[in-house]
N, C-alpha and C positions, 0 to 999 in steps of 0.2 A: 576745406582744404584737399587740393589733389595731391594724390603720391606722386613722387618723382618718377620718372621713365625709366627706372633701374633694374636691372636684373633682382629677382625677387621680390620686387614691390608690385609688379604688374601680374594679374591673373594669367594663366597659360590654359588654354582651352582644351590642349592635349593631355591634360592631367586624366587620369582614370578612362583614357579612351582605350578600347583593346583591338578596335578593329580599324585595319589600314588597307584594305585590299581594294583596287581601283575597278570599277564596272567596266564592261566592255562596250565599247560605243560603235565599231565598225567590225564588219563580218565580210567574210570572202565568199563571193559567188563566182565561181567561172574565172578565178584568178583575178577578178575586177572586186577593190577595196568597196563596199558600199556601208554609209552612214546608216545603221539601224538602232542608234541609241537615244534619242532623242529626248525619250521619256526618263532616262535610268540617270540614276543619282551620281553623287563624285566619290572622293576616296572615302571608305568608309561607310559609306551609304548616307554621308550629308548630300543634302541638296545644293545644286549650285548656285550662283547669282541669278535672282529672278525667274527661278525655276519653280513651277508648281507642278506636282504628281496627284493626278487623280485616283482616289483608291478604287481598286478592282473587286474589292468585297463587298457582300451586302452590308447594308445598314446594323442588321442584327448578325451578323457572319460571325462577329467574335464570341455571342453568348454570355451577355451581360448577365453579373451575377453569377456566372460559374465558368471555370476552368477546361470544359469540354468545348470541343470543336462544332460547327452550327450544323454539321451534317449527322450529328448525335443528338444534339438539343431539339433540333427540328425537324426528325427523320419522321415522315409519313403525317407531316403535318401542313395541308395546301388549304387555300383560302379559295372559295369559289364563289363566283359571281356570273349572275345571269344578263344576257346581253343580247343586242340585236344589231342589225346595221342594214341600212338601204343600198340596195343594188339598181342599177336603172337598166330597163330592157327597153330598148331603142326599135329593135325590128318587130316586135309582138304587135299583133292586134287586141288582144284580150287586155293588156295591162302593160304600162309603161314603166312601173318601178314593183319591184319585189321586196318583200321584209324577208329577214334571213335571221332568226332564232340561233344562238350559239350559248355556249358557255366557256368562261376562262376561269383556269385552273392559275395558279399563282403558288410556286412552291417557295416555303420560307427558305428550305435551306441553302439555295443558291441562287435565290431571286430569279427563277426560269419560267417563263409563261407558255400556257399552253392553250390553243383556241381548238374547241372542237364543235362542231355543228350535228347535233341530231339527225340521224336519217329519216326521211318520210316516204310513205308508200307511193310511187309512180310518180316520182318528183320531176325526174328527167336532167337532175342537178347532180354533180360529182357531190357528194357530202362526208362529211366524217370528220379526220381531223385537218383543220385549215392551215395552222400554225403547229408546228412540231415543238416539243419543248426545247426551247433555248433562250438566251438570254435577248429580249429585243431592245433596240437603242430606241432612243426618243426621237422625234419628229425635228428635222432641222431648224435651227441652226444650232441644237445639242446635239450633233449627231454620233458625238464621242462617249456621251453617257447614256446610261441604261434606265429602264423603270424599275422602281423599287417600290417597297411596301405602300409610301406615303404618296403614290402618283393614283392610288387606286381611292374612289369614293363612289356612292352612288348618286343616281341622276347626274353624270355627267359624261364627257365624252372623250374618248382616248384614241389614237390616232397609232393604229400596228401595220406597219409595214404600208403606209398609203390608204388605209383602209379604215375610215372612221366607225368605232363601235361605241354603243350608248348602252352603260351599265344601268341596268333597272332593279336588280336585287341581288340580295346574297344568302346565305345561310345563319343560323345561329353562331356558329363556329367563328367564322368571319367579323360577323358583327362583335361579336363579345371580345374578338381578339385586338381589332381595330379600337374599338372602346376605351380597352386598357392602355393603348398606345397614345390616347388623347388623341384621336383624330373624330372630329364630329361627323358624324356619318348623315346626309343629306335623305330627303324622303324617297320613297318608293316612286320608281316612275312606270307610267303605263305603256305597253308596246303597241303602236298604231296597228291598225287591221290589214291584212294583207289582202286586196280586192278579190286577187286571182285565186287564192286560197279560201275565201269566202264563195265564190262562182264552184269550185270544185265540189266544196260541201252541200251546197246546193243541189248540184247535178247528181250526187251520189244519194242524196236524200230520194231526189224523186226517180233514181232506179231501183229502190226497195221494192221487191215484189210483195203482192198483195196476200199470198201465201209463202211465207218466210220458213224455211227446213228450220226446224229447231231440234235440237239434238239434247238429248237427257246424260248426261255423263255419268254413268254407274261403274266406270272401270277402275277408279279411284278406292271406291268401297267395297270393291270385289277384293283388290289386290289385298287392301290392308285387314279386310276380316274373311278370308277366305279359310275355310275349315275351321271357322270358330262359332259354336252352336252353345245357346242358353236352353239349357235344361229345367224344367220345373216339372215336380209330381202335382198333379191334380186330380179332379173327381167332380162328376155328375152325377147328383141326387135324383135319382130315376124311381124312387120308392112310390111314386103317385101313381103312376100306371100298373096295370096288371102285369103280377107277375115281375115286377120293377124291382131294382135294387140299387146300391151304390157302386156305379163303373170308376173304379182306379184310370187314369190315363197320364200320359207322359207326353208333355207339350214342348217342342222344339223349335227353338225361335232361331232362324240362321240371319246371322249380321251382316252377311255378304250380298242379299238381297231382299232381306226384310220379310221374309216366308215363312209361314209357320207350318208345322205338321203336327199331327197330334195322333198317338199310337195308344192302343187300350191294351192294359196289363190284364190278361186273361188268366183266371184263376184255373187251376186242374177242375176236371170234371164240371165245369160249367154249362158246356154245351155249345158255344163258341168256338168259332175255328177262323174269323177274322178278324185282325188285330189293328188293322189302318182304320183309326176313326176321322180322319181328316186327312187329306192328299197335301202335298206341298202347295202350297198358295199364300196370295194375300189374302188375309180375313178382313174383312169390313167390320166396323164398327155396329153399325146398323144395318142389320141384314134386312132386305125388301121382302116384303110381302110376297111377291113372287118374282121368280130369276128373270132376267131379261134374256132376251134372245141375242143371239150373236149380230152385231153392228148397231145395237141399241145405244151402248154407251160410246159416244164419241167424243174427242176432242173439241171441235169444231161442231158448227151447225150451218146448214145450206138456208141461202138466201134467195130470192126470187128466181123460182125454177121456171124456166120458159120453155114450154112444149109448143113449137110450131113443126109442122110438116116440111115446110118448104127449108127452114135455117137450122133444123134439128134441135138438140136439147141442149141446154147451157145452164151451168150451176156456176153459183156466185157463193164463196165461202165466207163466213163471217170471221174475219183476222182479229176481231176484239174479242172472241171467244164468249159473247154474250150468252149461248146458250149451252154453254159447255157443261156436262154432267159431271161433277167434282165427287169423289167416293173419299171418305177419310177410312184409314185403315189402321190396323193394331200397328203399333211403335213398339220398341225396347221401353221407351219410359211409361207404356201404359201397363206394364205387365209387371207386378208387384206381388210379394205374398199377401195372401189375404183376400184379395180383389178379384171380382167376378169379371168372366171373360165370357161374350156373348158368340156364341159358334152357333151361328144360323140359328137363332133361338132356342139354343141350348145353354143353359146357365153354370158354366164351370168355373169351380173355384180353385185357386192357385192355393194349394198348401204348403210345399217347400221346394226348395231348390239344390241344386250341387253347389259344390265349394269354388267351381268357375264362375258361376253366376253369382255369387256372393262378392267375388274381388272384381266382378265388373262393375256390378252396382257399386259396391264400396269406392272403387275408383273416379267413376265417373259422376255420380249422384250423389255420392256421399251417404248414402241409407246406410246405416249400422244395426236396423232391428230386421232380425230375419226369424222371428218368433214362427215356428211351424204351427199348422192349424191341424188339430186331432181332430179327423174325420172317422177314423176305423175304432172299433172297441178292442180294449187290449186282448192279445191272442191267449186264447183257451190254453191253460198249462197241459203239455204232452201227458198223458198217462206213463206213470213209470212201468218200463217192461219188467217184470218179474222174472227172474231166471230159474229154470228148476235146481235143484241143489245135487251136487255130485252124485253123478250115479255109483261110481267105484271103477268103472272101464276108463284106462289111461289114466292121464293127467288131468288136474283141474282146467288148466289152459286147454286142452285137446276138448274137452265134454263141454266146455265154453263156447268154442269155434262151431261145435255142431249145432248148438242153438241160434247162432246168428245167420244161417241160411240153409237154404236147401242141400247145396253143394258145400260141406264140411272142408274148410280150409286150415292149414296147419297155423298155430299161431304166430303171430309176427315176433321175430327177435328185435331188440335195440342194437341195430346195424351201425349206430353210430358211436354208441359206447363200446361196441365191439372194437372199431376201427381204432378210438382214441385211446384204448386201454390195452388192446393187445401187444404183443411182445416186439418191441421196436430196438434191435442192437442189444445192448447190453442191459436196459430197463425191459424188465421180465415183467413188471406191473401185478407179482405174487407176493401178497404176506405169508411170510411163513414163520409160524409159532412152535416153540417146543412146549411140551402138555403131558401130561400124567392123567391117568385113571383116578377118578374119585371113589374109590370101595372100600370095603373092610378087607378085601381078602389081600393076605400080605404079597402072594405071587402077581395078581394085577395091579397093585399099587406100586409095582417096582419096573412096570413096563415103562418104557420113553417113546412117546408119539410126536409126528412133526405133523401140524396141521397146515395145511397150505390154502389161503383163500387166494382165488383168480379175481382179480378187478374186472376182467373184460364181460364176464358173466354171471358173477356173483356165485359161482360154484367153488365147491370145499372138498378137498380129498383128505384123506387122512392114511399117514405112511409110519408104520412100526419100526422103530430101530433094530436089529438083531442084537441079543446079548449072547454072551457064551456063557455056557450052564444055567443058562435060566428056566430050562426046559419049554420054551415057547417059542415058535417059529415067527420069525420076523418078515416083513414084507408090506404088500398092499391091505391096509386093515380097512378103509373106504373108497368106493371109487370115486372118480369125480363127479361131482353132480350137485344141485342145489338141493338145500337141508331145510325142512320145514322147523320152525320153531315147535317148541312142546305145549302143551297144553289147549291144542284148537280142535275145534270141532272135526269129524273127517269128512260127514254129510251136511255141506251148507252150501248156501248159494253164492258167498262170498268167496273171492280166490285165498289160497292161505298166505300166511306171513313166513318168509323166509329170512335166514340169517343173512345181514347185510354187513360190511366191511366196520360199519362203526359198532359192531356187537362184539369183535374181537380185541381184547387189549390184555395186559398182563394183569394177572389177578381175576380174569371172568371165567366162568364156568359155563360150559356148552353141551348142550344134552343132544348128542349125534347117534341117533338108531337105540335109544332107551340106554347109551352109556351117557354118565358125565365125565366131562374131561376140564380139567384146569389147565388154562394158559399159564406157563410158568415165566418164560423168556421169548425173544424174538431175535431174528438177525438183525445184522447193520443195516441192509435193505428196508427191512419193514421199521425201524425206527426212524430213518432220515425220510422215507416216503409219509409217513404220519405226520412228521414234524414239518414236513415244507407243505403239506396241502390239512393246514389245522381247522379251516371253515369245513373239512369232511369228517375230521376226528377230533372231538370235543376233549376226550383223554388226553389228546396231544398239543393244546391249545395253553400254551404259557399264560397268555393273559388271563384265562379262566380259573387257572391255577393260582395265579397270584391274587386273583381277586376273592376266591377262598380263604386264603391266608390271612389276608385284611380284616377280616371278619372277628379275629381273634379277640379277645377283650385284653385289655392292658395287665390284668393280672398275669395272663399266659404268656406275655410279652417278658415280663419279669421272668417268670419261670425260664424263657429260654434263653435270657442274657447269661442267668447265673448255670444254664447246663453248657453254654457253650464256654464260658469262663472255666469252667471243671476239665471240660474234655480237651480244649486247649488252651494250657495254663501259660506258654511261652508265647501267645499271642501270633502265631503263624499267619493265622487266617485261613487256614485247610484245616479240617474235621474229617476223619474217615466217612466212608460213605455209608456202613452200618450202622455209625453213631447217627447219620444225619437222617436215615431213614426212620430209625427208632424215634427221634425227636417230632418227625412230622406226624406219624402213625400215632403218636401218644396225645396229638392235639385235638383229636376227635373232629376233625374240622372238615370230614367227608373227603377225604383224599384215599386213592387208589393206590395199588402198588404200581399202575402204569405212570400215573402222573406223580408219584413221588422218583419215580426212574427218569420222567422226561424232564423236572425241573432239575435234578443232579444233573443230567447230561447239559442242561444249558447251563450250569454254573462251574462246569469243570471240561476237561478236554478228556472225552475217554477214548479209551485205548483198544484197537482191535488187533488182536495176537496174530502176527505174522507168521506165514508159511513157508517153508524152504522152497525155494525155487528148485533148487535139483532135486527134492523130493516129489514135487508136481510135475516134472518132467519124466523124473521116472514110473512115475505112478501112469503118466498119458501114454509114455511107450509102453508099459504093460497091457493098458485097455487096446493099443493100437495091434499090439503083436499078437493077444488072443483074438481079436477080428480078423487078423490076417489082411489088413488095411497096407497097401503097397503103392497108392496112387499119389507119391510123394513127387515124383518127374510132371504130373500132369497137374499138380498144384503149383508147382513153380511157374509152370508156364503160366496157368491162368494170373498167378501174381505179378507175371512179367508182364502181361496185356492188359491187366487194369492200370498199370503204372504208367503213365501218359509220359510223365517226363522224365521216366528212368533215374530214378532219387533212389531206389531203393527201400522205399517206405510207403507204406497206404495207413489209410484212414483207420480206425478201431470198428466203425461200421461194415466198410468193406471188407475188411479182413473177416469179422464173423459172417458176413454174407458170402463169401466164398468158402468157408469152413464148412457152413451150413450148407453148400450147394454139392459138396464132395460128400456132403454125409459122413461126416468124421464121427465115428464113434465115441466121443467122450462125453460124459455128463456135462450138463451144462453150467453147473457152478464151477468145475474143473476148467472148462474150456475158457469161461469168462474171467476166473483168477490166472490162467497164463496169459491172455490179452492185456489184463490190467497189468501184470507184471512186467510185460514186455513192452509197454504203452510210454511212448513220451511226447509230451506236449499232443496227444489225442493221433499220434501216430505211431505205427509200429514198424521195425525192421523186419519183413517177412523173410528173409534169408537167415537170420538168426532164429526165429521163430522155426522153419522147417526143419533146420540143423539139430534144433535141440527136441523137436519131437520124432525123426526119423531114427526108428530103430532098427533100421537094416544097416546103414552106413554109421550112425555114433550109437552104439547101444550104451544103455545105461546099467548100473549097479541094479540087481533084483531088491525087489521091494517085500515088505512083510505083507501078510493079508489083515493087518489091521491098519495099515497105511492105505490099502488098496479099498477097506470099508470104510474109511472116514471120507472119502470121496463118492461112493456108492450112491450114496442119497444127496438130496439135492441141496440141503443147507447142512452147515457145520454149529453144532453148540457144544463142543468138547470143551470150549474153556466157557462154557455158561453166557456165552453170546458178546455184545460189547461189555467190557469191564470200565466201571467209574471206581477208580481208587479214591481220589481225594475230592471235596466240595471247597469252593471258596465262598463262605459265607459272608463276608461283609458286604460284598455288591448285592448280594439277595436281601440283606438285611436292610440297605439303603432303598431298594426298590419298593419293600414292603411298608417299613414302618418310617420311613424317612429318617434313618438313623445314619451318622457319617459313615463312608463306605472307605474308612480306613483300618488299618491292623491294631488300633488301641482296643481297651480293656473293653469287651461287649457290655458286662454288667455294669460300667461305669457308664456307655451310652444308655441303657437302660434307663438308669436312675436318672440321668439328665433328661 
């Protein structure tokens, strides 16, 4: 039953429509309206009544199965066809038609076609691109349409701009692509012969000379392998001849031209002076019995020699090379380790090769076995040179140098160690220890000494601190120099042993010039240096110390817990240093005084007694005043010159260098202490420093002789060196025995 034709009952075609634009069918050309929209749609893009719009895009341009455009999907995808066309030649005598081969390219992204004819030599025809890339229309009456992919097939004709092309074949990509589209391809077609091309080939064949010029191209091999040489160690056993021996040779194979050169390794005092065993040339595998004269080895032979007095002499060369002499020369594939090489009748055996040769054969031929051939007896060990014993004149090193040559040379010093360990800025690289003399004399036992060990040359100096009312004059006790260890034989062949930096530690006893000294303490720099280089100083290695303590039996561990509970009843986690030292020394685990002190420093914050800056400036002014030092304006100008940025500050090293350049008469420890006091982030305000030491403009109050004496020596041991007040033992117990590192009862931790 049909619906009544009433509003609301009939379908409205305009529902859901959003486009209502009107296409432009007319255009203004020089003021004249022209109808140009015969193929344009109506309102909103809808076709007019009886209108059919042919698509302008390719059949595959939409990219089926993907939303990407065709120029992205089919980019660089081209169908390739081989074709030919026949061209009539009406005005030529030798040919009536011509077969011209060409290539047809079909671009899938926009259905464009390109026809290219390969260029042939001396063809006389304009060749190259016959049809530039474009969309080609179909022949009439379908001239308003263009060729697409479905118009192509093998063994069929196509008319491209009034020229008939026959497709003969295609590549594999084109065949697979068309097959997937459902196109059934025909069989391949053959290209007919071109009579004129056959005639040209016959003419060129008849024009070939009987003696063609043959060129052997060796430039590529030269460019690729120039300066690349294979090196082999060889030998030639000539012991069968009179006074013969084994000749050691070196074979060089030049990859640039396949030539071989052999040089002989001439041993000393052998009587031979010619090292060239074989000059550089190609080496034949089978050496002839007699060398051929020049001209006997040729690439061709002479046939039918005519000797006529009237017509002269004529020679016909054999182009087939039936009588050519071919020689087989050695190549790189023939040279391997252990193989025998015939060098003009001499059997040379390859024994070894260098690393470059091994890499070459490993890469090119896959050879991995390069076991050398042993042909020489093991070398006879050289007899040891016995050095005469020390004669007592000079040092042992001087005596040894006089035995090493006719012209004695001074012994060589370790300059590298000297440059690394010499003074650099505030780093003195000098270890200072406080020592006492081990003796029963009550006067000598109270004498105080400072032993300095210089790391740059392992020398030792001893300075005695003067003491008031002691009856002994202080000063230099032992000049700087290396000291031999006691108990060594004087007149012996070996060099003596000297004291090293590892022999100096707290608690050690040194014998210097038949005097025994016991090291009691060290300054802060010495402790820090030894702790920063634990690999050089085993006594300052915390790891070695902890390993000794871990070997304590369980009974001793319980005793340690009880002892700590008695010393620290309030469980503060800290015990005095003396109690901690007595505990470790009583364990009998082989710890020295230095190791106990290093372990205590690692478990607590050691404090260095401070020095008054005013006192240091007063002492410095006293030193400068006594030495009449008045070059403060020159120092100020030097500081200003080195201050490039005019900030009023310089680095500590630069300040130290300038002070040493002006020979500031101050002890090194006093100058270093002043620079450290005035330093702020490794920079020093040189104006303040100069104002503090200027005794002419800013005089300081006078100082006592005792205060001056404190800085007259190189180090200070007034306060007993670095002090360790309290030791934090819970963390130490946790590292040693895996106890909980808290402030709980240590005896409870021991029992658990």
